[in-house]
C-alpha positions, 0 to 999 in steps of 0.5 A: 949462175956460172956453174952447174951442180948435181944433187942426190935425191933419195939415192938418185943423182940428178942434174946438172942444175944451176945454183939458182935452180938449187935454191928453188928446189930448196924453197920447194922442199925437194932438197934441204941443207943436208942434201949432197951436192957436187959442182959439175967440175968437181968429184967431191960431194958435200952438203948443200949448206956448205955450197957457197952460192954467193960466189956464183952470184958474184961471178955472174955479176962480174961477167959481161952482158954478152957472156950472161946472154950467151949463158942463158940463151937456148941452143936454138937462139945461139944457132940463129945468132950464128947464122945471122953472123955468118950471113953478115960475114958472107955479105961483107966478103961478097962486097969486098970481092965483087963490089970494090971495082964498082966502088972505085969506078964510082969514086973515079967518076966523082973525081973526074966530075969534080975536076971538070967543075974546076975548069 
């Protein structure tokens, strides 16, 4: 789910947890509809029963696949993805910086060979 929430468990403020985790906690009986909850981006505490998790589900469904993947990915996975993208960028940069003269020489060679065949 998109937003994170804090909840009050016997006077102790816990979180942040996702809306899905709040539903799981309620199903386990660790919280109930009267438990005080606030969104991470809000300062207002309200009963769990007044939290609209359907809105959270709708926002999650509207998010594109990349955004959903990035939200659910662990920091280690994101670091690995970043390193892979950085390596790819460096590889492409090296090709453009150092290999273009070789590519041009190869194309010139092919053109010369094509011209020789025409004669």
